[in-house]
Chimera marker file (.cmm) of the C-alpha trace (Angstrom):
<marker_set name="trace">
<marker id="1" x="53.284" y="-6.880" z="4.176" r="1" g="1" b="0" radius="0.5"/>
<marker id="2" x="51.384" y="-6.241" z="7.737" r="1" g="1" b="0" radius="0.5"/>
<marker id="3" x="50.527" y="-2.780" z="6.508" r="1" g="1" b="0" radius="0.5"/>
<marker id="4" x="48.876" y="-3.690" z="3.340" r="1" g="1" b="0" radius="0.5"/>
<marker id="5" x="46.728" y="-6.445" z="5.172" r="1" g="1" b="0" radius="0.5"/>
<marker id="6" x="45.889" y="-3.811" z="7.873" r="1" g="1" b="0" radius="0.5"/>
<marker id="7" x="45.028" y="-1.179" z="5.411" r="1" g="1" b="0" radius="0.5"/>
<marker id="8" x="42.659" y="-3.840" z="3.489" r="1" g="1" b="0" radius="0.5"/>
<marker id="9" x="41.143" y="-4.639" z="6.695" r="1" g="1" b="0" radius="0.5"/>
<marker id="10" x="40.349" y="-0.952" z="7.798" r="1" g="1" b="0" radius="0.5"/>
<marker id="11" x="38.993" y="-0.271" z="3.909" r="1" g="1" b="0" radius="0.5"/>
<marker id="12" x="36.443" y="-3.430" z="4.181" r="1" g="1" b="0" radius="0.5"/>
<marker id="13" x="35.438" y="-2.460" z="7.696" r="1" g="1" b="0" radius="0.5"/>
<marker id="14" x="34.697" y="1.242" z="6.468" r="1" g="1" b="0" radius="0.5"/>
<marker id="15" x="32.869" y="-0.051" z="3.432" r="1" g="1" b="0" radius="0.5"/>
<marker id="16" x="30.607" y="-2.265" z="5.564" r="1" g="1" b="0" radius="0.5"/>
<marker id="17" x="29.945" y="0.395" z="8.073" r="1" g="1" b="0" radius="0.5"/>
<marker id="18" x="28.768" y="2.592" z="5.086" r="1" g="1" b="0" radius="0.5"/>
<marker id="19" x="26.500" y="0.043" z="3.921" r="1" g="1" b="0" radius="0.5"/>
<marker id="20" x="25.043" y="-0.582" z="7.530" r="1" g="1" b="0" radius="0.5"/>
<marker id="21" x="24.518" y="3.002" z="8.005" r="1" g="1" b="0" radius="0.5"/>
<marker id="22" x="22.642" y="3.143" z="4.430" r="1" g="1" b="0" radius="0.5"/>
<marker id="23" x="20.240" y="0.265" z="5.475" r="1" g="1" b="0" radius="0.5"/>
<marker id="24" x="19.538" y="1.824" z="8.860" r="1" g="1" b="0" radius="0.5"/>
<marker id="25" x="18.906" y="5.470" z="7.673" r="1" g="1" b="0" radius="0.5"/>
<marker id="26" x="14.882" y="5.792" z="7.469" r="1" g="1" b="0" radius="0.5"/>
<marker id="27" x="13.147" y="6.497" z="4.206" r="1" g="1" b="0" radius="0.5"/>
<marker id="28" x="12.578" y="10.138" z="3.709" r="1" g="1" b="0" radius="0.5"/>
<marker id="29" x="9.091" y="11.744" z="3.477" r="1" g="1" b="0" radius="0.5"/>
<marker id="30" x="9.828" y="12.484" z="-0.443" r="1" g="1" b="0" radius="0.5"/>
<marker id="31" x="9.947" y="8.907" z="-1.299" r="1" g="1" b="0" radius="0.5"/>
<marker id="32" x="7.154" y="7.213" z="-2.430" r="1" g="1" b="0" radius="0.5"/>
<marker id="33" x="5.872" y="3.623" z="-2.953" r="1" g="1" b="0" radius="0.5"/>
<marker id="34" x="6.678" y="1.969" z="-6.419" r="1" g="1" b="0" radius="0.5"/>
<marker id="35" x="3.102" y="1.570" z="-7.273" r="1" g="1" b="0" radius="0.5"/>
<marker id="36" x="2.101" y="5.164" z="-6.636" r="1" g="1" b="0" radius="0.5"/>
<marker id="37" x="2.396" y="8.164" z="-8.596" r="1" g="1" b="0" radius="0.5"/>
<marker id="38" x="4.507" y="10.710" z="-6.727" r="1" g="1" b="0" radius="0.5"/>
<marker id="39" x="2.626" y="13.877" z="-8.333" r="1" g="1" b="0" radius="0.5"/>
<marker id="40" x="-0.788" y="12.533" z="-6.861" r="1" g="1" b="0" radius="0.5"/>
<marker id="41" x="0.030" y="11.517" z="-3.268" r="1" g="1" b="0" radius="0.5"/>
<marker id="42" x="1.982" y="12.469" z="-0.299" r="1" g="1" b="0" radius="0.5"/>
<marker id="43" x="3.031" y="11.405" z="3.202" r="1" g="1" b="0" radius="0.5"/>
<marker id="44" x="0.750" y="12.458" z="5.658" r="1" g="1" b="0" radius="0.5"/>
<marker id="45" x="0.005" y="11.894" z="9.817" r="1" g="1" b="0" radius="0.5"/>
<marker id="46" x="-3.376" y="11.617" z="8.937" r="1" g="1" b="0" radius="0.5"/>
<marker id="47" x="-5.754" y="10.156" z="6.227" r="1" g="1" b="0" radius="0.5"/>
<marker id="48" x="-7.876" y="13.431" z="4.955" r="1" g="1" b="0" radius="0.5"/>
<marker id="49" x="-11.532" y="13.084" z="3.987" r="1" g="1" b="0" radius="0.5"/>
<marker id="50" x="-12.081" y="11.994" z="0.318" r="1" g="1" b="0" radius="0.5"/>
<marker id="51" x="-8.516" y="10.160" z="0.380" r="1" g="1" b="0" radius="0.5"/>
<marker id="52" x="-7.289" y="6.719" z="0.674" r="1" g="1" b="0" radius="0.5"/>
<marker id="53" x="-3.643" y="5.580" z="1.333" r="1" g="1" b="0" radius="0.5"/>
<marker id="54" x="-1.636" y="2.971" z="-0.275" r="1" g="1" b="0" radius="0.5"/>
<marker id="55" x="1.255" y="2.347" z="1.938" r="1" g="1" b="0" radius="0.5"/>
<marker id="56" x="2.500" y="3.164" z="5.767" r="1" g="1" b="0" radius="0.5"/>
<marker id="57" x="5.751" y="3.341" z="7.491" r="1" g="1" b="0" radius="0.5"/>
<marker id="58" x="6.593" y="4.243" z="11.079" r="1" g="1" b="0" radius="0.5"/>
<marker id="59" x="7.756" y="7.594" z="12.066" r="1" g="1" b="0" radius="0.5"/>
<marker id="60" x="8.732" y="9.568" z="15.118" r="1" g="1" b="0" radius="0.5"/>
<marker id="61" x="7.751" y="12.911" z="13.148" r="1" g="1" b="0" radius="0.5"/>
<marker id="62" x="3.684" y="12.822" z="13.634" r="1" g="1" b="0" radius="0.5"/>
<marker id="63" x="3.996" y="13.738" z="17.566" r="1" g="1" b="0" radius="0.5"/>
<marker id="64" x="3.701" y="12.006" z="20.463" r="1" g="1" b="0" radius="0.5"/>
<marker id="65" x="6.226" y="9.580" z="22.335" r="1" g="1" b="0" radius="0.5"/>
<marker id="66" x="7.409" y="6.615" z="20.151" r="1" g="1" b="0" radius="0.5"/>
<marker id="67" x="6.541" y="5.469" z="16.710" r="1" g="1" b="0" radius="0.5"/>
<marker id="68" x="3.406" y="6.636" z="14.875" r="1" g="1" b="0" radius="0.5"/>
<marker id="69" x="1.839" y="5.271" z="11.494" r="1" g="1" b="0" radius="0.5"/>
<marker id="70" x="2.816" y="7.735" z="8.257" r="1" g="1" b="0" radius="0.5"/>
<marker id="71" x="0.298" y="7.391" z="5.664" r="1" g="1" b="0" radius="0.5"/>
<marker id="72" x="0.903" y="7.559" z="1.730" r="1" g="1" b="0" radius="0.5"/>
<marker id="73" x="-2.165" y="9.442" z="0.826" r="1" g="1" b="0" radius="0.5"/>
<marker id="74" x="-3.638" y="9.587" z="-2.539" r="1" g="1" b="0" radius="0.5"/>
<marker id="75" x="-6.989" y="10.733" z="-4.304" r="1" g="1" b="0" radius="0.5"/>
<marker id="76" x="-8.767" y="7.360" z="-5.080" r="1" g="1" b="0" radius="0.5"/>
<marker id="77" x="-8.441" y="6.547" z="-8.672" r="1" g="1" b="0" radius="0.5"/>
<marker id="78" x="-9.210" y="3.429" z="-10.932" r="1" g="1" b="0" radius="0.5"/>
<marker id="79" x="-6.622" y="1.011" z="-10.678" r="1" g="1" b="0" radius="0.5"/>
<marker id="80" x="-4.992" y="2.090" z="-7.529" r="1" g="1" b="0" radius="0.5"/>
<marker id="81" x="-4.082" y="-0.487" z="-4.748" r="1" g="1" b="0" radius="0.5"/>
<marker id="82" x="-5.300" y="0.985" z="-1.922" r="1" g="1" b="0" radius="0.5"/>
<marker id="83" x="-5.357" y="-0.084" z="1.787" r="1" g="1" b="0" radius="0.5"/>
<marker id="84" x="-9.177" y="1.066" z="2.220" r="1" g="1" b="0" radius="0.5"/>
<marker id="85" x="-12.098" y="1.075" z="-0.009" r="1" g="1" b="0" radius="0.5"/>
<marker id="86" x="-13.393" y="4.546" z="-1.088" r="1" g="1" b="0" radius="0.5"/>
<marker id="87" x="-16.930" y="5.707" z="-1.741" r="1" g="1" b="0" radius="0.5"/>
<marker id="88" x="-17.872" y="5.997" z="-5.478" r="1" g="1" b="0" radius="0.5"/>
<marker id="89" x="-15.638" y="2.854" z="-6.317" r="1" g="1" b="0" radius="0.5"/>
<marker id="90" x="-15.770" y="-1.094" z="-6.065" r="1" g="1" b="0" radius="0.5"/>
<marker id="91" x="-12.713" y="-3.154" z="-6.101" r="1" g="1" b="0" radius="0.5"/>
<marker id="92" x="-11.828" y="-5.848" z="-8.321" r="1" g="1" b="0" radius="0.5"/>
<marker id="93" x="-9.027" y="-7.644" z="-6.517" r="1" g="1" b="0" radius="0.5"/>
<marker id="94" x="-7.204" y="-8.244" z="-3.117" r="1" g="1" b="0" radius="0.5"/>
<marker id="95" x="-3.809" y="-8.959" z="-1.733" r="1" g="1" b="0" radius="0.5"/>
<marker id="96" x="-2.451" y="-9.711" z="1.551" r="1" g="1" b="0" radius="0.5"/>
<marker id="97" x="0.356" y="-7.281" z="2.324" r="1" g="1" b="0" radius="0.5"/>
<marker id="98" x="2.668" y="-5.499" z="4.928" r="1" g="1" b="0" radius="0.5"/>
<marker id="99" x="2.527" y="-2.150" z="2.894" r="1" g="1" b="0" radius="0.5"/>
<marker id="100" x="-1.032" y="-1.113" z="4.968" r="1" g="1" b="0" radius="0.5"/>
<marker id="101" x="0.256" y="-2.286" z="8.428" r="1" g="1" b="0" radius="0.5"/>
<marker id="102" x="-0.548" y="0.121" z="11.230" r="1" g="1" b="0" radius="0.5"/>
<marker id="103" x="0.341" y="-2.201" z="14.021" r="1" g="1" b="0" radius="0.5"/>
<marker id="104" x="2.381" y="-5.010" z="12.417" r="1" g="1" b="0" radius="0.5"/>
<marker id="105" x="0.748" y="-7.824" z="10.744" r="1" g="1" b="0" radius="0.5"/>
<marker id="106" x="-0.687" y="-8.266" z="7.164" r="1" g="1" b="0" radius="0.5"/>
<marker id="107" x="-3.328" y="-6.226" z="5.852" r="1" g="1" b="0" radius="0.5"/>
<marker id="108" x="-6.049" y="-6.215" z="2.945" r="1" g="1" b="0" radius="0.5"/>
<marker id="109" x="-4.849" y="-4.006" z="-0.192" r="1" g="1" b="0" radius="0.5"/>
<marker id="110" x="-7.820" y="-3.391" z="-2.671" r="1" g="1" b="0" radius="0.5"/>
<marker id="111" x="-7.613" y="-2.762" z="-6.413" r="1" g="1" b="0" radius="0.5"/>
<marker id="112" x="-9.725" y="0.020" z="-6.714" r="1" g="1" b="0" radius="0.5"/>
<marker id="113" x="-12.260" y="0.407" z="-9.936" r="1" g="1" b="0" radius="0.5"/>
<marker id="114" x="-14.559" y="2.815" z="-11.095" r="1" g="1" b="0" radius="0.5"/>
<marker id="115" x="-17.726" y="1.041" z="-11.489" r="1" g="1" b="0" radius="0.5"/>
<marker id="116" x="-19.078" y="0.411" z="-14.865" r="1" g="1" b="0" radius="0.5"/>
<marker id="117" x="-21.188" y="-2.138" z="-17.039" r="1" g="1" b="0" radius="0.5"/>
<marker id="118" x="-19.213" y="-5.187" z="-17.735" r="1" g="1" b="0" radius="0.5"/>
<marker id="119" x="-16.813" y="-5.054" z="-14.945" r="1" g="1" b="0" radius="0.5"/>
<marker id="120" x="-16.367" y="-7.951" z="-12.560" r="1" g="1" b="0" radius="0.5"/>
<marker id="121" x="-16.235" y="-6.519" z="-9.159" r="1" g="1" b="0" radius="0.5"/>
<marker id="122" x="-16.187" y="-7.506" z="-5.432" r="1" g="1" b="0" radius="0.5"/>
<marker id="123" x="-19.160" y="-5.510" z="-4.135" r="1" g="1" b="0" radius="0.5"/>
<marker id="124" x="-22.171" y="-4.357" z="-6.007" r="1" g="1" b="0" radius="0.5"/>
<marker id="125" x="-22.111" y="-0.516" z="-5.646" r="1" g="1" b="0" radius="0.5"/>
<marker id="126" x="-25.066" y="1.849" z="-5.656" r="1" g="1" b="0" radius="0.5"/>
<marker id="127" x="-26.736" y="2.281" z="-9.170" r="1" g="1" b="0" radius="0.5"/>
<marker id="128" x="-25.417" y="-1.008" z="-10.215" r="1" g="1" b="0" radius="0.5"/>
<marker id="129" x="-26.860" y="-4.605" z="-10.298" r="1" g="1" b="0" radius="0.5"/>
<marker id="130" x="-25.365" y="-7.639" z="-11.525" r="1" g="1" b="0" radius="0.5"/>
<marker id="131" x="-25.966" y="-10.117" z="-14.341" r="1" g="1" b="0" radius="0.5"/>
<marker id="132" x="-23.551" y="-13.167" z="-13.356" r="1" g="1" b="0" radius="0.5"/>
<marker id="133" x="-21.740" y="-14.382" z="-10.558" r="1" g="1" b="0" radius="0.5"/>
<marker id="134" x="-18.261" y="-16.512" z="-9.980" r="1" g="1" b="0" radius="0.5"/>
<marker id="135" x="-16.757" y="-17.991" z="-6.887" r="1" g="1" b="0" radius="0.5"/>
<marker id="136" x="-13.429" y="-16.684" z="-6.623" r="1" g="1" b="0" radius="0.5"/>
<marker id="137" x="-10.309" y="-16.117" z="-4.397" r="1" g="1" b="0" radius="0.5"/>
<marker id="138" x="-9.548" y="-12.578" z="-5.818" r="1" g="1" b="0" radius="0.5"/>
<marker id="139" x="-12.172" y="-10.974" z="-3.297" r="1" g="1" b="0" radius="0.5"/>
<marker id="140" x="-11.022" y="-12.889" z="-0.393" r="1" g="1" b="0" radius="0.5"/>
<marker id="141" x="-10.174" y="-10.631" z="2.503" r="1" g="1" b="0" radius="0.5"/>
<marker id="142" x="-9.690" y="-13.439" z="5.217" r="1" g="1" b="0" radius="0.5"/>
<marker id="143" x="-9.087" y="-16.641" z="3.315" r="1" g="1" b="0" radius="0.5"/>
<marker id="144" x="-11.535" y="-18.414" z="1.333" r="1" g="1" b="0" radius="0.5"/>
<marker id="145" x="-13.559" y="-18.111" z="-1.639" r="1" g="1" b="0" radius="0.5"/>
<marker id="146" x="-15.812" y="-14.868" z="-2.242" r="1" g="1" b="0" radius="0.5"/>
<marker id="147" x="-18.532" y="-13.846" z="-4.875" r="1" g="1" b="0" radius="0.5"/>
<marker id="148" x="-17.439" y="-11.869" z="-7.798" r="1" g="1" b="0" radius="0.5"/>
<marker id="149" x="-19.983" y="-9.650" z="-9.644" r="1" g="1" b="0" radius="0.5"/>
<marker id="150" x="-20.681" y="-8.876" z="-13.254" r="1" g="1" b="0" radius="0.5"/>
<marker id="151" x="-21.928" y="-5.372" z="-12.913" r="1" g="1" b="0" radius="0.5"/>
<marker id="152" x="-24.560" y="-3.664" z="-14.732" r="1" g="1" b="0" radius="0.5"/>
<marker id="153" x="-25.744" y="-0.127" z="-14.651" r="1" g="1" b="0" radius="0.5"/>
<marker id="154" x="-29.552" y="0.704" z="-14.006" r="1" g="1" b="0" radius="0.5"/>
<link id1="1" id2="2" r="1" g="1" b="0" radius="0.2"/>
<link id1="2" id2="3" r="1" g="1" b="0" radius="0.2"/>
<link id1="3" id2="4" r="1" g="1" b="0" radius="0.2"/>
<link id1="4" id2="5" r="1" g="1" b="0" radius="0.2"/>
<link id1="5" id2="6" r="1" g="1" b="0" radius="0.2"/>
<link id1="6" id2="7" r="1" g="1" b="0" radius="0.2"/>
<link id1="7" id2="8" r="1" g="1" b="0" radius="0.2"/>
<link id1="8" id2="9" r="1" g="1" b="0" radius="0.2"/>
<link id1="9" id2="10" r="1" g="1" b="0" radius="0.2"/>
<link id1="10" id2="11" r="1" g="1" b="0" radius="0.2"/>
<link id1="11" id2="12" r="1" g="1" b="0" radius="0.2"/>
<link id1="12" id2="13" r="1" g="1" b="0" radius="0.2"/>
<link id1="13" id2="14" r="1" g="1" b="0" radius="0.2"/>
<link id1="14" id2="15" r="1" g="1" b="0" radius="0.2"/>
<link id1="15" id2="16" r="1" g="1" b="0" radius="0.2"/>
<link id1="16" id2="17" r="1" g="1" b="0" radius="0.2"/>
<link id1="17" id2="18" r="1" g="1" b="0" radius="0.2"/>
<link id1="18" id2="19" r="1" g="1" b="0" radius="0.2"/>
<link id1="19" id2="20" r="1" g="1" b="0" radius="0.2"/>
<link id1="20" id2="21" r="1" g="1" b="0" radius="0.2"/>
<link id1="21" id2="22" r="1" g="1" b="0" radius="0.2"/>
<link id1="22" id2="23" r="1" g="1" b="0" radius="0.2"/>
<link id1="23" id2="24" r="1" g="1" b="0" radius="0.2"/>
<link id1="24" id2="25" r="1" g="1" b="0" radius="0.2"/>
<link id1="25" id2="26" r="1" g="1" b="0" radius="0.2"/>
<link id1="26" id2="27" r="1" g="1" b="0" radius="0.2"/>
<link id1="27" id2="28" r="1" g="1" b="0" radius="0.2"/>
<link id1="28" id2="29" r="1" g="1" b="0" radius="0.2"/>
<link id1="29" id2="30" r="1" g="1" b="0" radius="0.2"/>
<link id1="30" id2="31" r="1" g="1" b="0" radius="0.2"/>
<link id1="31" id2="32" r="1" g="1" b="0" radius="0.2"/>
<link id1="32" id2="33" r="1" g="1" b="0" radius="0.2"/>
<link id1="33" id2="34" r="1" g="1" b="0" radius="0.2"/>
<link id1="34" id2="35" r="1" g="1" b="0" radius="0.2"/>
<link id1="35" id2="36" r="1" g="1" b="0" radius="0.2"/>
<link id1="36" id2="37" r="1" g="1" b="0" radius="0.2"/>
<link id1="37" id2="38" r="1" g="1" b="0" radius="0.2"/>
<link id1="38" id2="39" r="1" g="1" b="0" radius="0.2"/>
<link id1="39" id2="40" r="1" g="1" b="0" radius="0.2"/>
<link id1="40" id2="41" r="1" g="1" b="0" radius="0.2"/>
<link id1="41" id2="42" r="1" g="1" b="0" radius="0.2"/>
<link id1="42" id2="43" r="1" g="1" b="0" radius="0.2"/>
<link id1="43" id2="44" r="1" g="1" b="0" radius="0.2"/>
<link id1="44" id2="45" r="1" g="1" b="0" radius="0.2"/>
<link id1="45" id2="46" r="1" g="1" b="0" radius="0.2"/>
<link id1="46" id2="47" r="1" g="1" b="0" radius="0.2"/>
<link id1="47" id2="48" r="1" g="1" b="0" radius="0.2"/>
<link id1="48" id2="49" r="1" g="1" b="0" radius="0.2"/>
<link id1="49" id2="50" r="1" g="1" b="0" radius="0.2"/>
<link id1="50" id2="51" r="1" g="1" b="0" radius="0.2"/>
<link id1="51" id2="52" r="1" g="1" b="0" radius="0.2"/>
<link id1="52" id2="53" r="1" g="1" b="0" radius="0.2"/>
<link id1="53" id2="54" r="1" g="1" b="0" radius="0.2"/>
<link id1="54" id2="55" r="1" g="1" b="0" radius="0.2"/>
<link id1="55" id2="56" r="1" g="1" b="0" radius="0.2"/>
<link id1="56" id2="57" r="1" g="1" b="0" radius="0.2"/>
<link id1="57" id2="58" r="1" g="1" b="0" radius="0.2"/>
<link id1="58" id2="59" r="1" g="1" b="0" radius="0.2"/>
<link id1="59" id2="60" r="1" g="1" b="0" radius="0.2"/>
<link id1="60" id2="61" r="1" g="1" b="0" radius="0.2"/>
<link id1="61" id2="62" r="1" g="1" b="0" radius="0.2"/>
<link id1="62" id2="63" r="1" g="1" b="0" radius="0.2"/>
<link id1="63" id2="64" r="1" g="1" b="0" radius="0.2"/>
<link id1="64" id2="65" r="1" g="1" b="0" radius="0.2"/>
<link id1="65" id2="66" r="1" g="1" b="0" radius="0.2"/>
<link id1="66" id2="67" r="1" g="1" b="0" radius="0.2"/>
<link id1="67" id2="68" r="1" g="1" b="0" radius="0.2"/>
<link id1="68" id2="69" r="1" g="1" b="0" radius="0.2"/>
<link id1="69" id2="70" r="1" g="1" b="0" radius="0.2"/>
<link id1="70" id2="71" r="1" g="1" b="0" radius="0.2"/>
<link id1="71" id2="72" r="1" g="1" b="0" radius="0.2"/>
<link id1="72" id2="73" r="1" g="1" b="0" radius="0.2"/>
<link id1="73" id2="74" r="1" g="1" b="0" radius="0.2"/>
<link id1="74" id2="75" r="1" g="1" b="0" radius="0.2"/>
<link id1="75" id2="76" r="1" g="1" b="0" radius="0.2"/>
<link id1="76" id2="77" r="1" g="1" b="0" radius="0.2"/>
<link id1="77" id2="78" r="1" g="1" b="0" radius="0.2"/>
<link id1="78" id2="79" r="1" g="1" b="0" radius="0.2"/>
<link id1="79" id2="80" r="1" g="1" b="0" radius="0.2"/>
<link id1="80" id2="81" r="1" g="1" b="0" radius="0.2"/>
<link id1="81" id2="82" r="1" g="1" b="0" radius="0.2"/>
<link id1="82" id2="83" r="1" g="1" b="0" radius="0.2"/>
<link id1="83" id2="84" r="1" g="1" b="0" radius="0.2"/>
<link id1="84" id2="85" r="1" g="1" b="0" radius="0.2"/>
<link id1="85" id2="86" r="1" g="1" b="0" radius="0.2"/>
<link id1="86" id2="87" r="1" g="1" b="0" radius="0.2"/>
<link id1="87" id2="88" r="1" g="1" b="0" radius="0.2"/>
<link id1="88" id2="89" r="1" g="1" b="0" radius="0.2"/>
<link id1="89" id2="90" r="1" g="1" b="0" radius="0.2"/>
<link id1="90" id2="91" r="1" g="1" b="0" radius="0.2"/>
<link id1="91" id2="92" r="1" g="1" b="0" radius="0.2"/>
<link id1="92" id2="93" r="1" g="1" b="0" radius="0.2"/>
<link id1="93" id2="94" r="1" g="1" b="0" radius="0.2"/>
<link id1="94" id2="95" r="1" g="1" b="0" radius="0.2"/>
<link id1="95" id2="96" r="1" g="1" b="0" radius="0.2"/>
<link id1="96" id2="97" r="1" g="1" b="0" radius="0.2"/>
<link id1="97" id2="98" r="1" g="1" b="0" radius="0.2"/>
<link id1="98" id2="99" r="1" g="1" b="0" radius="0.2"/>
<link id1="99" id2="100" r="1" g="1" b="0" radius="0.2"/>
<link id1="100" id2="101" r="1" g="1" b="0" radius="0.2"/>
<link id1="101" id2="102" r="1" g="1" b="0" radius="0.2"/>
<link id1="102" id2="103" r="1" g="1" b="0" radius="0.2"/>
<link id1="103" id2="104" r="1" g="1" b="0" radius="0.2"/>
<link id1="104" id2="105" r="1" g="1" b="0" radius="0.2"/>
<link id1="105" id2="106" r="1" g="1" b="0" radius="0.2"/>
<link id1="106" id2="107" r="1" g="1" b="0" radius="0.2"/>
<link id1="107" id2="108" r="1" g="1" b="0" radius="0.2"/>
<link id1="108" id2="109" r="1" g="1" b="0" radius="0.2"/>
<link id1="109" id2="110" r="1" g="1" b="0" radius="0.2"/>
<link id1="110" id2="111" r="1" g="1" b="0" radius="0.2"/>
<link id1="111" id2="112" r="1" g="1" b="0" radius="0.2"/>
<link id1="112" id2="113" r="1" g="1" b="0" radius="0.2"/>
<link id1="113" id2="114" r="1" g="1" b="0" radius="0.2"/>
<link id1="114" id2="115" r="1" g="1" b="0" radius="0.2"/>
<link id1="115" id2="116" r="1" g="1" b="0" radius="0.2"/>
<link id1="116" id2="117" r="1" g="1" b="0" radius="0.2"/>
<link id1="117" id2="118" r="1" g="1" b="0" radius="0.2"/>
<link id1="118" id2="119" r="1" g="1" b="0" radius="0.2"/>
<link id1="119" id2="120" r="1" g="1" b="0" radius="0.2"/>
<link id1="120" id2="121" r="1" g="1" b="0" radius="0.2"/>
<link id1="121" id2="122" r="1" g="1" b="0" radius="0.2"/>
<link id1="122" id2="123" r="1" g="1" b="0" radius="0.2"/>
<link id1="123" id2="124" r="1" g="1" b="0" radius="0.2"/>
<link id1="124" id2="125" r="1" g="1" b="0" radius="0.2"/>
<link id1="125" id2="126" r="1" g="1" b="0" radius="0.2"/>
<link id1="126" id2="127" r="1" g="1" b="0" radius="0.2"/>
<link id1="127" id2="128" r="1" g="1" b="0" radius="0.2"/>
<link id1="128" id2="129" r="1" g="1" b="0" radius="0.2"/>
<link id1="129" id2="130" r="1" g="1" b="0" radius="0.2"/>
<link id1="130" id2="131" r="1" g="1" b="0" radius="0.2"/>
<link id1="131" id2="132" r="1" g="1" b="0" radius="0.2"/>
<link id1="132" id2="133" r="1" g="1" b="0" radius="0.2"/>
<link id1="133" id2="134" r="1" g="1" b="0" radius="0.2"/>
<link id1="134" id2="135" r="1" g="1" b="0" radius="0.2"/>
<link id1="135" id2="136" r="1" g="1" b="0" radius="0.2"/>
<link id1="136" id2="137" r="1" g="1" b="0" radius="0.2"/>
<link id1="137" id2="138" r="1" g="1" b="0" radius="0.2"/>
<link id1="138" id2="139" r="1" g="1" b="0" radius="0.2"/>
<link id1="139" id2="140" r="1" g="1" b="0" radius="0.2"/>
<link id1="140" id2="141" r="1" g="1" b="0" radius="0.2"/>
<link id1="141" id2="142" r="1" g="1" b="0" radius="0.2"/>
<link id1="142" id2="143" r="1" g="1" b="0" radius="0.2"/>
<link id1="143" id2="144" r="1" g="1" b="0" radius="0.2"/>
<link id1="144" id2="145" r="1" g="1" b="0" radius="0.2"/>
<link id1="145" id2="146" r="1" g="1" b="0" radius="0.2"/>
<link id1="146" id2="147" r="1" g="1" b="0" radius="0.2"/>
<link id1="147" id2="148" r="1" g="1" b="0" radius="0.2"/>
<link id1="148" id2="149" r="1" g="1" b="0" radius="0.2"/>
<link id1="149" id2="150" r="1" g="1" b="0" radius="0.2"/>
<link id1="150" id2="151" r="1" g="1" b="0" radius="0.2"/>
<link id1="151" id2="152" r="1" g="1" b="0" radius="0.2"/>
<link id1="152" id2="153" r="1" g="1" b="0" radius="0.2"/>
<link id1="153" id2="154" r="1" g="1" b="0" radius="0.2"/>
</marker_set>
C-alpha cells in the first residue's frame, strides 16, 4: 500500500518536472511565428536592409553579455503583419502587440499593403492621391481615431 502510493507520487512528480522543463526550454531558431510563412523568413540578430520583421524574442545567441533581441525577418509583402513599415508599401490596419517588443511593453504592428487604386490605407504613398477619407481606429498607433484614405493612383 505504501509502496504503491510512493510510486504514484514519484511518477506524478516526474511528469510535472518534465512538463516544467519543456515549458522553460526556449524556442529554437527554426521556429517561426504562426502568422509567418517559414520559407519566406528567418531568425536573425539584425534586420537586413530591404527586410522587415514580424516577431521578436530574447536570446543569448547574438553576442555581448545578457539577452539580445532576435528578429524574425522577412521581405515585405502584401498582407504581412510587420513590426515596421516598408518602402513601397502602405498599411491598412494596426494592432497593439507584444510580438514586436524589443525591450518590453506593447508595440505597433502594421498590416502591410501594396498600394493600389481602391484600397483604404492609413497613409498616402508617393504616386497616389485619395478620393475619400474616414475617421477610424484601424490606423491608430497610440490610441484614438486616425484618418484612413481611399487611394487613387495618378
